[in-house]
C-alpha positions in Angstrom: -47.6 31.0 -43.8 -48.9 28.0 -41.9 -52.5 28.5 -40.8 -53.1 27.5 -37.2 -56.5 27.4 -35.5 -57.0 29.3 -32.3 -58.5 27.4 -29.4 -59.8 28.5 -26.1 -58.6 27.5 -22.6 -61.7 25.2 -22.3 -60.7 23.5 -25.5 -57.2 23.0 -24.3 -58.5 21.4 -21.1 -60.8 19.1 -23.1 -58.0 18.0 -25.3 -55.8 17.4 -22.3 -58.5 15.2 -20.7 -59.0 13.4 -23.9 -55.3 12.6 -24.2 -55.2 11.3 -20.7 -58.2 9.1 -21.5 -56.5 7.7 -24.6 -53.0 7.2 -23.3 -53.7 6.2 -19.8 -53.1 8.0 -16.5 -49.3 7.7 -16.8 -49.2 10.2 -19.7 -49.0 13.9 -18.8 -50.2 16.7 -21.0 -48.9 20.3 -21.1 -50.1 23.3 -23.1 -48.2 26.4 -24.1 -47.4 28.5 -21.0 -48.7 25.8 -18.6 -45.2 24.4 -17.7 -46.3 23.0 -14.4 -49.3 21.1 -16.0 -51.8 22.4 -13.5 -54.2 23.8 -16.2 -53.3 27.5 -15.7 -50.5 30.0 -16.2 -49.1 31.4 -13.0 -45.9 33.0 -11.8 -44.7 29.5 -10.9 -44.6 28.7 -14.7 -42.5 31.8 -15.3 -40.2 30.8 -12.5 -39.7 27.3 -14.0 -39.0 28.8 -17.4 -36.4 31.2 -16.0 -34.6 28.3 -14.2 -34.7 26.3 -17.4 -33.2 29.3 -19.3 -30.4 29.6 -16.7 -29.7 25.8 -16.9 -30.7 25.4 -13.3 -33.4 22.9 -14.2 -33.7 20.4 -17.0 -37.3 20.0 -18.3 -38.7 17.1 -20.3 -39.3 17.7 -24.0 -43.0 18.4 -23.6 -42.5 20.9 -20.7 -39.7 22.6 -22.7 -42.1 23.2 -25.6 -44.7 24.5 -23.1 -42.1 26.9 -21.7 -41.2 28.3 -25.1 -43.9 31.1 -24.9 -42.6 33.1 -27.9 -42.2 29.9 -30.0 -38.6 30.8 -30.8 -37.4 27.2 -30.5 -35.5 27.8 -27.3 -36.3 28.7 -23.7 -34.8 32.0 -22.5 -35.6 34.9 -20.2 -38.0 36.5 -22.7 -40.3 33.5 -22.3 -40.3 33.9 -18.5 -41.1 37.6 -18.9 -44.1 36.8 -21.2 -45.4 34.1 -18.8 -45.1 36.5 -15.8 -47.1 39.2 -17.7 -49.7 36.6 -18.7 -50.0 35.5 -15.0 -50.4 39.1 -14.0 -53.1 39.6 -16.7 -51.0 42.2 -18.4 -50.9 40.1 -21.6 -52.7 37.2 -23.2 -51.2 34.1 -24.8 -52.8 32.6 -27.8 -52.9 28.8 -27.6 -53.5 26.8 -30.8 -54.3 23.1 -31.5 -50.6 22.1 -31.9 -49.7 23.9 -28.7 -50.7 20.9 -26.6 -47.8 18.5 -25.8 -48.2 15.0 -24.6 -45.5 13.5 -22.4 -44.3 10.0 -23.4 -43.6 7.4 -20.8 -40.2 7.7 -19.1 -39.8 4.0 -18.5 -40.9 1.2 -20.7 -40.3 -2.5 -20.1 -39.5 -4.4 -23.3 -41.8 -7.2 -24.3 -39.1 -10.0 -23.9 -36.8 -11.2 -21.2 -33.8 -13.6 -20.9 -34.0 -16.6 -18.6 -31.1 -18.0 -16.7 -28.6 -15.2 -17.6 -27.0 -12.2 -15.9 -26.1 -9.0 -17.8 -22.4 -8.1 -17.7 -22.0 -5.2 -20.1 -23.7 -3.5 -23.0 -22.6 -1.4 -25.9 -24.3 0.5 -28.7 -24.3 -1.3 -32.1 -25.5 1.6 -34.3 -28.8 2.0 -36.0 -30.7 1.9 -32.7 -29.3 -1.5 -31.8 -27.6 -2.5 -28.5 -25.5 -5.6 -27.8 -25.9 -6.9 -24.3 -23.4 -9.4 -23.1 -24.9 -11.8 -20.6 -23.3 -14.6 -18.6 -24.8 -18.0 -17.8 -23.8 -18.8 -14.2 -21.9 -22.1 -13.7 -22.3 -24.5 -10.8 -19.2 -22.9 -9.2 -21.2 -19.7 -8.7 -23.3 -21.2 -6.0 -25.6 -18.4 -4.9 -23.4 -15.5 -5.9 -23.6 -15.9 -9.7 -20.0 -14.6 -10.0 -18.6 -17.4 -12.2 -20.0 -17.8 -15.7 -20.0 -21.0 -17.7 -20.3 -19.2 -20.9 -21.5 -15.8 -22.3 -24.1 -14.8 -24.8 -24.7 -11.6 -26.7 -28.3 -10.4 -27.0 -28.8 -8.1 -30.0 -31.7 -5.8 -29.2 -33.6 -3.3 -31.5 -34.5 -0.6 -28.9 -36.8 1.5 -31.2 -38.9 -1.4 -32.3 -38.9 -3.4 -29.0 -37.4 -6.5 -30.7 -34.9 -9.2 -29.8 -32.9 -9.6 -33.1 -30.7 -12.5 -32.2 -28.7 -14.3 -29.6 -25.0 -15.2 -30.2 -22.6 -17.3 -28.3 -19.7 -15.3 -27.1 -16.3 -17.0 -27.7 -14.9 -18.6 -24.6 -12.9 -16.3 -22.3 -13.6 -13.3 -24.6 -15.3 -10.2 -23.3 -17.3 -7.8 -25.5 -15.7 -4.4 -25.8 -17.5 -2.7 -28.7 -19.5 -3.2 -31.9 -18.2 -1.5 -35.0 -20.6 0.3 -37.4 -20.0 -2.5 -40.0 -21.4 -5.1 -37.6 -18.2 -6.5 -36.3 -17.8 -7.3 -32.6 -14.5 -6.4 -30.9 -13.7 -8.7 -28.0 -10.8 -9.2 -25.7 -9.6 -12.0 -23.4 -6.5 -13.2 -21.6 -3.9 -14.9 -23.8 -1.3 -15.4 -21.1 -0.1 -13.6 -18.0 1.1 -10.6 -19.9 -1.0 -10.5 -23.1 -4.6 -10.0 -24.2 -6.0 -11.3 -27.5 -8.2 -8.8 -29.3 -10.5 -10.4 -31.8 -13.0 -9.1 -34.5 -16.0 -11.3 -35.1 -18.9 -11.2 -37.5 -22.3 -12.2 -36.2 -24.4 -14.8 -38.0 -25.7 -18.3 -37.1 -22.4 -18.5 -35.4 -19.9 -15.8 -34.6 -16.8 -16.3 -36.8 -13.4 -14.7 -36.4 -12.5 -12.0 -38.9 -9.0 -11.4 -37.4 -7.2 -11.5 -34.1 -4.1 -9.9 -32.7 -2.3 -9.6 -29.4 -2.0 -6.6 -27.2 -0.4 -6.1 -23.7 -2.8 -6.0 -20.7 -4.4 -2.6 -21.1 -7.1 -0.2 -20.0 -9.3 0.7 -23.0 -10.3 4.3 -23.3 -12.0 5.1 -26.6 -13.1 3.1 -29.7 -12.6 5.2 -32.8 -15.4 4.0 -35.1 -14.1 1.4 -37.6 -10.4 1.6 -37.7 -8.9 1.5 -34.2 -9.0 2.2 -30.5 -7.1 4.1 -27.8 -5.6 2.4 -24.7 -3.0 2.6 -21.9 -1.0 -0.4 -20.9 -1.5 -1.7 -17.4 2.2 -1.2 -16.5 2.5 2.2 -18.2 -0.6 4.2 -17.7 1.3 7.4 -18.4 1.4 6.6 -22.1 -1.6 6.9 -24.5 -1.4 4.6 -27.4 -3.6 3.8 -30.4 -3.9 0.4 -32.1 -5.5 -0.2 -35.5 -7.5 -3.4 -36.2 -4.6 -4.8 -38.2 -2.4 -4.8 -35.1 -0.3 -1.7 -35.7 0.4 0.4 -32.7 1.5 4.0 -32.2 2.2 6.2 -29.2 0.0 9.3 -29.1 1.6 11.0 -26.0 3.7 10.0 -23.1 3.3 12.0 -19.8 5.5 12.0 -16.7 5.9 8.6 -15.0 3.6 9.5 -12.1 0.7 10.3 -14.5 -2.3 8.0 -14.7 -4.1 8.7 -18.0 -7.9 8.2 -17.4 -9.7 9.4 -20.5 -9.1 10.9 -24.0 -11.3 13.1 -26.2 -10.1 12.5 -29.8 -12.1 15.4 -31.2 -10.3 18.0 -29.0 -7.0 16.0 -28.5 -7.3 16.5 -24.7 -6.1 13.8 -22.3 -7.3 13.7 -18.7 -4.7 12.3 -16.3 -4.3 12.0 -12.6 -1.1 12.8 -10.7 -0.3 12.4 -7.0 -1.5 15.4 -5.0 0.3 17.1 -2.1 -3.0 18.8 -1.2 -4.6 17.5 2.1 -7.9 15.6 1.7 -7.2 14.5 -1.8 -5.0 11.8 -3.3 -4.8 13.1 -6.9 -4.7 16.3 -9.0 -6.4 16.3 -12.4 -4.2 17.3 -15.3 -5.6 18.2 -18.8 -3.0 17.8 -21.5 -3.2 18.6 -25.2 -1.6 15.8 -27.2 -1.1 18.0 -30.3 2.0 19.5 -28.7 0.6 22.4 -26.7 1.4 20.6 -23.4 -0.5 20.9 -20.1 -3.7 22.9 -20.5 -4.6 23.1 -16.8 -4.5 21.2 -13.5 -7.0 21.1 -10.7 -7.0 20.0 -7.1 -9.3 17.0 -7.3 -10.9 14.2 -5.3 -12.3 12.0 -8.0 -10.9 8.9 -9.5 -11.6 6.9 -12.7 -12.7 9.6 -15.2 -14.3 8.8 -18.5 -15.5 10.7 -21.6 -19.1 11.9 -21.5 -20.8 14.3 -23.9 -18.3 17.2 -24.1 -16.7 16.8 -20.7 -14.7 14.3 -18.6 -16.7 12.9 -15.7 -15.8 10.5 -12.9 -16.8 9.6 -9.3 -15.3 8.5 -6.1 -16.4 8.1 -2.5 -15.2 10.9 -0.2 -14.5 10.2 3.4 -14.4 13.2 5.7 -11.1 13.6 7.4 -12.5 14.9 10.7 -14.1 12.1 12.8 -15.0 10.1 9.6 -18.6 9.5 10.4 -20.1 6.9 8.1 -23.2 9.1 7.6 -21.0 11.8 6.1 -19.5 9.7 3.4 -20.6 10.9 0.0 -20.2 9.9 -3.6 -18.5 12.8 -5.4 -19.0 13.4 -9.1 -16.4 15.5 -10.9 -17.1 17.3 -14.2 -14.7 19.2 -16.4 -15.0 20.3 -20.1 -12.8 18.4 -22.6 -11.9 21.7 -24.2 -9.7 22.5 -21.2 -11.7 25.7 -20.7 -14.0 26.1 -17.7 -13.7 25.0 -14.1 -13.8 21.6 -12.5 -17.3 21.2 -10.9 -18.1 18.7 -8.1 -21.6 17.3 -7.3 -22.4 15.0 -4.4 -24.9 12.2 -4.0 -25.5 9.4 -1.5 -22.5 7.2 -0.9 -24.6 4.1 -2.0 -25.3 5.6 -5.4 -23.7 3.8 -8.3 -23.2 5.8 -11.5 -22.8 4.9 -15.2 -21.7 7.6 -17.6 -22.0 7.6 -21.4 -19.8 9.3 -24.0 -22.6 10.8 -26.2 -24.8 12.4 -23.6 -24.9 14.6 -20.5 -27.4 12.2 -18.9 -26.0 9.7 -16.4 -27.6 6.5 -15.1 -27.5 5.7 -11.4 -28.8 3.1 -9.0 -28.7 2.6 -5.3 -26.6 -0.3 -4.0 -27.0 -2.5 -1.0 -24.8 -5.4 0.0 -26.6 -8.7 0.6 -24.5 -10.6 3.1 -26.1 -14.0 2.5 -25.4 -13.7 -1.2 -22.0 -12.1 -0.7 -22.8 -9.5 -3.4 -24.4 -6.2 -4.1 -27.9 -5.6 -5.3 -29.2 -2.6 -7.1 -32.5 -0.7 -6.9 -34.0 2.8 -7.3 -32.9 3.5 -10.8 -32.6 7.2 -11.6 -31.3 9.6 -14.3 -29.1 12.6 -13.7 -28.6 15.6 -15.9 -24.9 16.4 -15.3 -25.1 19.9 -16.9 -27.8 21.2 -14.6 -26.8 19.0 -11.6 -30.4 17.7 -11.2 -31.7 14.1 -10.7 -35.0 12.3 -11.2 -36.9 10.6 -8.5 -36.5 6.8 -8.7 -37.9 5.6 -12.0 -37.7 1.8 -11.3 -37.7 1.0 -7.6 -39.6 -2.2 -7.1 -37.0 -4.6 -8.3 -33.8 -5.8 -6.5 -31.3 -6.4 -9.4 -28.4 -8.7 -8.8 -26.7 -7.6 -11.9 -27.3 -4.3 -13.7 -25.9 -2.7 -16.9 -26.9 0.3 -19.0 -26.1 1.8 -22.4 -27.1 5.0 -24.2 -28.6 4.5 -27.7 -27.9 7.8 -29.6 -30.2 7.0 -32.5 -33.2 6.8 -30.2 -32.0 9.2 -27.4 -32.9 6.4 -24.9 -31.0 4.4 -22.4 -31.3 0.6 -22.4 -31.2 -1.0 -18.9 -30.7 -4.7 -18.4 -31.2 -6.1 -14.8 -31.4 -9.6 -13.5 -33.8 -10.6 -10.7 -34.1 -13.8 -8.7 -37.4 -15.5 -8.2 -38.5 -17.3 -5.0 -37.5 -20.6 -6.6 -33.9 -19.4 -7.2 -34.2 -18.9 -10.9 -32.9 -15.7 -12.5 -34.4 -13.6 -15.2 -32.9 -10.6 -17.0 -35.4 -7.9 -17.9 -34.9 -5.1 -20.3 -36.1 -1.5 -19.9 -35.7 1.7 -21.9 -35.5 5.1 -20.2 -36.4 8.3 -22.1 -34.2 11.2 -20.7 -36.3 13.8 -22.6 -39.5 12.7 -20.9 -38.1 12.7 -17.4 -38.5 15.4 -14.8 -35.2 16.2 -13.0 -36.7 17.5 -9.7 -33.9 16.8 -7.2 -30.9 19.2 -7.2 -27.6 17.5 -6.3 -25.7 19.6 -3.9 -22.3 21.0 -5.0 -19.3 19.6 -3.3 -16.3 21.7 -2.3 -13.0 20.2 -1.4 -12.2 21.4 2.2 -9.6 24.0 2.6 -6.6 22.7 4.7 -6.2 24.0 8.1 -3.2 26.3 8.7 -0.1 24.2 9.8 0.4 24.2 13.5 3.1 26.7 14.5 6.1 25.7 16.5 5.5 25.8 20.2 7.3 28.4 22.4 10.7 27.1 23.5 10.9 24.7 20.5 12.3 27.2 18.0 15.9 25.9 18.2 14.7 22.3 17.6 12.5 23.5 14.7 15.6 25.2 13.2 17.5 21.9 13.6 14.7 20.0 11.8 14.6 22.7 9.1 18.3 22.1 8.4 17.6 18.3 8.0 14.8 19.2 5.5 17.2 21.4 3.4 20.0 18.9 3.5 18.0 15.8 2.5 14.9 16.9 0.7 12.5 15.5 3.3 9.8 17.1 5.5 10.1 16.7 9.3 7.4 17.3 11.9 8.3 17.6 15.6 6.4 18.3 18.8 2.8 19.3 18.5 3.2 19.6 14.8 2.6 15.9 14.4 -0.9 16.5 15.7 -1.8 17.9 12.3 -1.6 14.3 11.1 -3.6 12.7 13.9 -7.0 12.5 12.1 -6.0 9.4 10.2 -8.1 6.3 9.7 -5.2 4.0 10.6 -2.9 5.8 13.0 -3.2 8.3 15.9 0.0 10.2 16.8 0.9 11.7 20.2 3.2 14.7 20.7 6.7 14.6 22.0 6.0 17.8 23.9 4.4 15.7 26.6 6.8 13.8 28.7 6.9 10.0 28.6 4.5 8.9 31.4 6.8 5.9 32.1 9.9 8.1 32.1 8.6 11.3 33.7 12.2 12.6 34.4 12.9 12.8 30.6 13.1 16.3 29.3 11.1 16.4 25.9 13.4 19.1 24.5 16.6 17.0 25.2 14.9 13.9 24.0 13.8 15.4 20.7 17.3 16.9 20.2 18.8 13.4 20.5 16.1 12.0 18.2 17.0 14.6 15.5 20.6 13.6 15.8 19.6 9.9 15.2 17.5 11.0 12.2 20.4 13.0 10.7 22.8 10.1 11.2 20.4 7.7 9.5 19.5 9.9 6.6 23.1 10.8 5.9 23.8 7.1 5.0 21.6 7.3 1.8 22.9 8.4 -1.6 22.7 12.1 -2.5 19.3 13.0 -3.9 17.8 9.7 -2.9 14.8 11.3 -0.9 14.1 13.9 -3.6 13.0 11.1 -5.9 9.9 10.6 -3.7 8.5 14.0 -4.8 6.0 14.0 -7.7 6.9 15.3 -11.2 6.0 18.8 -10.1 8.4 18.7 -7.2 5.6 18.5 -4.6 5.1 16.1 -1.6 7.9 13.6 -0.9 8.9 11.9 2.3 7.4 13.3 5.4 8.9 12.1 8.8 6.6 12.4 11.8 8.5 12.2 15.1 5.9 11.2 17.8 5.8 10.3 21.5 3.7 7.2 20.6 1.6 5.8 17.7 -1.6 4.0 18.2 -3.9 2.1 15.8 -7.5 3.3 16.6 -9.0 0.1 15.3 -7.6 -2.1 18.1 -5.6 0.2 20.4 -2.2 -1.4 19.5 0.8 0.8 19.9 3.4 0.8 17.1 7.1 1.6 16.9 6.6 3.0 13.4 4.6 2.9 10.2 4.9 3.9 6.6 2.1 4.9 4.2 1.6 6.6 0.8 -1.1 9.3 0.5 -1.1 11.1 -2.8 2.3 12.8 -3.3 3.3 12.1 0.3 5.2 9.1 1.7 4.5 9.4 5.4 6.8 7.7 8.0 5.7 7.8 11.6 8.4 7.0 14.3 7.8 6.6 18.0 10.4 8.0 20.4 11.1 4.6 21.9 12.4 3.3 18.6 14.7 6.3 17.8 17.7 5.5 20.0 19.2 3.8 16.9 18.6 4.2 13.2 17.2 0.6 12.9 13.5 1.6 12.9 14.2 4.4 10.5 15.9 2.1 7.9 13.0 -0.4 8.4 10.3 2.2 7.6 12.3 3.8 4.8 12.4 0.4 3.1 8.6 0.3 3.4 8.4 3.7 1.8 10.9 2.7 -0.9 8.8 -0.5 -1.6 5.6 1.6 -1.9 7.4 3.9 -4.4 8.8 0.9 -6.3 5.4 -0.7 -6.5 3.9 2.5 -8.0 6.5 2.5 -10.7 6.5 -1.2 -11.3 3.2 -2.8 -10.2 4.5 -6.4 -10.5 7.8 -5.8 -8.6 6.7 -7.6 -5.4 3.9 -9.8 -6.5 2.8 -12.5 -4.1 3.7 -15.2 -6.6 7.2 -13.8 -7.3 8.0 -13.4 -3.6 6.5 -16.7 -2.5 8.8 -18.5 -4.9 11.7 -17.4 -2.7 10.2 -19.0 0.5 10.3 -22.6 1.7 7.9 -25.0 -0.1 4.5 -24.9 1.7 5.4 -21.9 3.8 2.6 -19.4 4.7 2.9 -16.1 6.5 1.3 -15.9 10.0 -0.5 -12.5 9.2 -0.3 -11.7 12.9 2.4 -12.7 15.4 -0.2 -14.0 17.8 -2.1 -16.1 15.2 -2.7 -19.7 16.2 -0.8 -21.8 13.8 0.8 -25.3 13.7 3.6 -24.2 11.5 7.1 -24.4 13.0 9.0 -21.2 12.0 11.9 -21.5 14.4 14.2 -23.6 12.2 14.0 -21.0 9.4 15.2 -18.0 11.5 18.7 -16.7 11.9 19.9 -18.6 15.0 20.4 -16.5 18.1 23.8 -18.0 18.6 24.8 -17.4 14.9 25.7 -21.0 14.5 27.0 -21.4 10.9 25.8 -25.0 10.6 22.2 -23.7 10.5 22.8 -21.0 7.8 21.8 -23.2 4.9 18.3 -23.4 6.3 17.8 -19.7 7.2 14.9 -18.1 5.2 13.9 -15.2 7.5 15.7 -12.6 9.7 13.6 -13.1 12.8 10.1 -14.0 13.9 8.5 -10.7 12.9 9.7 -11.5 9.4 7.1 -14.3 9.1 4.0 -12.1 9.4 3.9 -11.0 5.7 6.0 -10.3 2.7 6.4 -6.6 3.4 7.7 -7.2 6.9 9.9 -10.0 5.7 11.7 -7.6 3.3 11.8 -4.7 5.8 13.3 -6.8 8.6 16.0 -8.0 6.1 17.0 -4.4 5.5 16.9 -3.6 9.1 19.1 -6.5 10.0 21.5 -5.9 7.2 21.9 -2.2 8.0 21.7 -2.4 11.8 23.6 0.3 13.6 24.8 -2.2 16.1 26.2 -5.0 14.0 28.3 -7.2 16.3 31.0 -8.6 14.1 32.5 -10.7 17.0 29.3 -12.7 17.2 29.0 -13.4 13.5 32.7 -13.7 12.6 32.4 -11.3 9.7 33.4 -7.6 9.6 30.9 -6.8 7.0 27.2 -8.0 7.3 27.1 -8.5 3.5 29.8 -11.2 3.9 27.7 -12.6 6.7 24.5 -12.7 4.7 26.3 -14.5 1.8 26.6 -17.5 4.2 22.8 -17.7 4.2 21.9 -18.4 0.6 18.2 -18.1 0.9 18.5 -14.6 2.4 21.0 -13.7 -0.3 18.5 -14.7 -3.0 15.9 -12.5 -1.4 18.3 -9.5 -1.1 19.3 -10.0 -4.8 15.7 -9.8 -5.9 15.1 -6.7 -3.8 18.3 -5.1 -5.1 17.1 -5.7 -8.7 13.8 -3.9 -8.0 15.6 -1.0 -6.2 18.1 -0.6 -9.1 15.3 -0.5 -11.7 13.5 2.4 -10.0 16.1 4.3 -7.9 19.1 3.6 -10.1 21.0 2.2 -7.1 21.0 -0.4 -4.4 20.8 2.2 -1.7 21.7 0.0 1.2 25.2 -0.7 -0.3 26.2 2.9 0.7 24.6 2.4 4.1 26.7 -0.6 4.8 29.9 1.2 3.9 29.3 3.7 6.8 27.7 1.4 9.4 28.3 1.8 13.1 31.5 -0.1 14.3 31.4 -1.9 17.6 34.3 -0.7 19.7 37.1 -3.2 20.3 
């Protein structure tokens, strides 16, 4: 048995004062039972111990020892009961010499700094070492420090406060990880489609061990010494693993609309996002077991960019309230879900300006407040904090006096500390990177983050009295084509939108007061059916997600207004989660032209989700006249003469060789260029006597530049939809009576 000396409360107080004198005023001292550190045991100490036992509060290491009243090695409800009885003088607590616990400093600034560099990234190098990649700003950076002439790697011994060495990072390479055998894994662009991964050994100079090529990718997890997991940029539904000799294998391939975010190799669980049909969110979170057990669970979700933390997936995203969207109500939402697939998805919320970094070996997250500096055209960071994600509690700012232009952090498991590197600018314009360590076990997590709940959707607006027959007509269109149609006041469910405000067809047109809204809507539904019937069977069902949710939603409105500038629109198309929304104003629904125009926009959004490079600016610009630039806005002042490039109003064949655009609106941007081509090609009122061709396809062949554009669009459509859908539209176009 270990013999411990019994000491009195007076002795405890004397020891505490002595410790403060020796270590300085920043060091706190706690004794057994005195969890608050006020020199006595009260009911407040019992309450703190009980909250700690319930994981409602995370205590520093010294305070945790003080709360362990029964010396069992853990804090539980029995400790709280003991302290409560001691506070009520129903029991005494013996305090011995080794029952006094000194709190170490939470923040320590390391003894060295780095002049003239900005920290870019950091990664643990094993053995208590951290490699910090820093960039040396080039003259091109001006005042923003966003272009780096070259990069250096600072190897830091965190435990011993020592700068081990500085290495020159190979040109255009970016540090990804450091293997346990001391090799650096870096990546950099090889060409437009390929990265080069390289292994380096450090020394007087970094020398290449081996290099190999890999497609552009998102890196997920580094598996110690023999490989890493990744998803390709153009196929984020597929998890792959590559070994350091360049061999690659597919781990799992999910549905095409899945976006794999993170992987936990120890449990074999993948976290992936899928388009959501739930209001207020864009994505659902899917957990999938790669061992063959399939989907584990899915959750309605409002967080993007998940990563692997201690034993859970964690991510964040700014959440904008749907109603009124006040800037003061924007919050940063943190989502947490166990990697085992068991347990519920939890959400916490913080200020919208908080910037988080998560680490894959600890439940402690690092955060800083961000503020945009307009004169420097970049963000600055301040008020560094730590957050315990398990208890949902945060520290007060640990470092608040500095304004960091660049900031990076990394968890060092061997020391249980977090290394922080931040660059500051002096009055003379010079920059210095300073290094700090944060001790999560010594911090007090005093601020509880509020839980965040995804709002429940409002009940859909019912059909108005007298509109039942029209609703039945719209329902028939929905069944026949696999779309969703909103009519009358039902479009008002969609009015709280950042970009568009819709007005109901139930109110008569103020400029055409004699118009009966019921009759007008009936005619519009006829036009809608006529237009949708021209598309291939099953075409619109392809817009639904892999779970059969969402799809194309057509909103028939009296008018559509952009709140930002008050402009009224004939129509719009947007993608939100699993929904492809098409808004159409009554004034544009006398023919199917606007419908075809907006359906192409929706089709292009769908194509771009499947194939991100399908309509790249460079690829499309190559199909335009040399030196051409889009106007961006029809009323933009510009000295460019577009008129010679448009289809001539008199359809003069002698001008066809120089036609590049359908009409003036086509020159605003690439999206409208393509949509107006489809609209012109599929127009319900194609006047063959004006063009001299019975079929508009034969007419467009006479304009080679338009034909090249249509061929490119047809190629992209065929790749994704399996058809060139406007071919079938042309076969059934409206015929002008003789």
